[in-house]
C-alpha angles and dihedrals in degrees: 000000000000092000092049091047092051092047091050092050092049090048091051090053089049091051091048092050091046090049090053090051091049093047095052097059090044092054092047090047091052091050091050090047091054091051 
């Protein structure tokens, strides 16, 4: 149980970090599109 819990927590952090990386380019793309 503990191992699974730790893995899940690490995976959630990974997903959050990947979401941040995906959001940044999108925002910059939108700005460039507006210009």
